[in-house]
LOZAZA-967071 format. One record per residue (C-alpha): residue number from 0; x, y negated, z. Coordinates in steps of 0.05 Angstrom, whole numbers. Example, Ala and Ser with C-alpha at 12.3 -4.5 7.8 and 13.67 -1.06 7.14 Angstrom:
(0,(246,90,156))
(1,(273,21,143))
% end
This chain:
(0,(-28,613,-338))
(1,(22,569,-361))
(2,(1,562,-434))
(3,(-70,543,-411))
(4,(-39,490,-362))
(5,(0,462,-421))
(6,(-64,443,-457))
(7,(-96,414,-394))
(8,(-35,376,-368))
(9,(-23,349,-438))
(10,(-86,307,-434))
(11,(-46,263,-385))
(12,(8,245,-439))
(13,(-31,181,-467))
(14,(27,130,-452))
(15,(-6,59,-465))
(16,(-2,23,-529))
(17,(46,-39,-521))
(18,(9,-104,-521))
(19,(54,-161,-543))
(20,(44,-229,-584))
(21,(42,-228,-657))
(22,(113,-236,-688))
(23,(129,-295,-728))
(24,(154,-282,-801))
(25,(228,-294,-782))
(26,(222,-244,-729))
(27,(203,-189,-771))
(28,(268,-151,-779))
(29,(257,-88,-818))
(30,(279,-27,-770))
(31,(240,28,-805))
(32,(305,60,-830))
(33,(346,49,-766))
(34,(351,116,-732))
(35,(415,106,-689))
(36,(396,85,-621))
(37,(455,33,-610))
(38,(435,-3,-672))
(39,(363,-10,-647))
(40,(383,-27,-576))
(41,(427,-85,-609))
(42,(374,-109,-653))
(43,(326,-109,-594))
(44,(381,-148,-557))
(45,(380,-201,-613))
(46,(306,-212,-603))
(47,(276,-166,-663))
(48,(207,-153,-646))
(49,(206,-95,-691))
(50,(264,-61,-658))
(51,(230,-75,-590))
(52,(168,-38,-613))
(53,(208,19,-644))
(54,(244,29,-574))
(55,(177,27,-541))
(56,(147,82,-589))
(57,(207,125,-578))
(58,(213,119,-505))
(59,(147,103,-475))
(60,(129,181,-468))
(61,(192,188,-425))
(62,(180,130,-378))
(63,(107,150,-373))
(64,(130,222,-357))
(65,(179,197,-301))
(66,(128,153,-270))
(67,(73,209,-267))
(68,(117,248,-229))
(69,(105,197,-172))
(70,(42,163,-182))
(71,(-29,168,-209))
(72,(-40,165,-284))
(73,(-74,99,-282))
(74,(-16,72,-245))
(75,(35,111,-294))
(76,(-6,74,-352))
(77,(2,5,-325))
(78,(75,13,-300))
(79,(96,38,-369))
(80,(89,-29,-394))
(81,(119,-64,-333))
(82,(184,-22,-343))
(83,(191,-41,-414))
(84,(181,-113,-400))
(85,(234,-108,-345))
(86,(276,-71,-386))
(87,(276,-123,-444))
(88,(289,-180,-397))
(89,(352,-145,-373))
(90,(374,-117,-437))
(91,(432,-169,-440))
(92,(457,-135,-376))
(93,(466,-65,-410))
(94,(539,-58,-425))
(95,(539,0,-473))
(96,(476,8,-519))
(97,(488,84,-521))
(98,(471,87,-452))
(99,(402,58,-460))
(100,(363,122,-444))
(101,(392,135,-374))
(102,(392,57,-363))
(103,(317,54,-378))
(104,(303,115,-336))
(105,(334,85,-276))
(106,(291,24,-280))
(107,(231,74,-283))
(108,(250,112,-224))
(109,(260,52,-181))
(110,(195,29,-207))
(111,(159,91,-189))
(112,(189,98,-118))
(113,(172,22,-106))
(114,(97,31,-127))
(115,(94,98,-89))
(116,(111,61,-24))
(117,(57,9,-39))
(118,(-1,47,-65))
(119,(-52,97,-37))
(120,(-30,170,-31))
(121,(-35,217,-96))
(122,(-104,251,-96))
(123,(-140,298,-146))
(124,(-186,244,-171))
(125,(-141,231,-228))
(126,(-156,306,-256))
(127,(-227,290,-265))
(128,(-219,230,-309))
(129,(-163,264,-354))
(130,(-205,307,-391))
(131,(-276,307,-388))
(132,(-287,370,-428))
(133,(-244,410,-384))
(134,(-277,462,-339))
(135,(-276,459,-267))
(136,(-226,517,-260))
(137,(-179,482,-311))
(138,(-179,413,-270))
(139,(-163,454,-208))
(140,(-110,489,-244))
(141,(-78,421,-269))
(142,(-85,394,-197))
(143,(-45,452,-171))
(144,(4,446,-227))
(145,(11,371,-221))
(146,(24,379,-147))
(147,(72,432,-155))
(148,(113,398,-210))
(149,(112,332,-167))
(150,(143,373,-107))
(151,(207,399,-146))
(152,(270,368,-149))
(153,(278,303,-193))
(154,(318,337,-244))
(155,(265,395,-254))
(156,(201,352,-243))
(157,(225,300,-296))
(158,(243,353,-347))
(159,(175,393,-335))
(160,(136,331,-336))
(161,(166,309,-403))
(162,(157,383,-433))
(163,(92,404,-403))
(164,(50,336,-396))
(165,(83,292,-450))
(166,(94,350,-501))
(167,(168,335,-518))
(168,(214,394,-533))
(169,(282,407,-513))
(170,(319,366,-566))
(171,(272,310,-557))
(172,(281,309,-480))
(173,(358,305,-488))
(174,(356,254,-541))
(175,(307,203,-501))
(176,(340,219,-428))
(177,(413,223,-444))
(178,(417,293,-415))
(179,(458,343,-455))
(180,(418,400,-488))
(181,(448,449,-442))
(182,(426,414,-381))
(183,(352,407,-409))
(184,(353,479,-421))
(185,(377,498,-353))
(186,(325,445,-320))
(187,(268,475,-361))
(188,(287,547,-343))
(189,(296,536,-269))
(190,(240,484,-264))
(191,(191,535,-297))
(192,(215,592,-252))
(193,(201,546,-189))
(194,(135,524,-222))
(195,(112,597,-229))
(196,(132,617,-156))
(197,(96,555,-131))
(198,(29,565,-172))
(199,(31,642,-155))
(200,(38,620,-82))
(201,(-22,577,-88))
(202,(-64,627,-126))
(203,(-48,674,-67))
(204,(-65,625,-15))
(205,(-133,605,-48))
(206,(-150,681,-55))
(207,(-139,691,21))
(208,(-175,629,35))
% end
């Protein structure tokens, strides 16, 4: 069941493209060769549009996955942009550039919880719009899976969202969340076990009904 769910859930991973004004020529700092996160963050802090875009491309899937654990896909798409705008405005408050992943996800969690308080309860409607070519059974499986993942403790919920929905592997999750590789492995192992149990229970309940 889980490999099939991966394909359906992965249709939710379209984090939105960042919309921003065209950069002036003197803003175009070349960051193509910059792989180290602290260097990118410092360049973004200095106002480099290229660095800001690079950070968005690298971290948008993570922010989107965290948000999707709390709100509908359409809301997660909108909030991803909002979270980055907030982060860029507050970047001067970040003391250590290397702490950017955890700091950014803190902003995302706060935005998700705030949005969840203010918006309509989660429904299964988002499943219908996520993948027009999916079968009815696929959509039901995805609906059950999303609900089951959202019901997990935060550490497992976020890690599974990033793995199953956003399609990131273990090392990518570690690098983009600030978690250690060992913590990611534990979260994935325990989270998958809890998800299998939850889905097995849902399947049993459905057959009884």
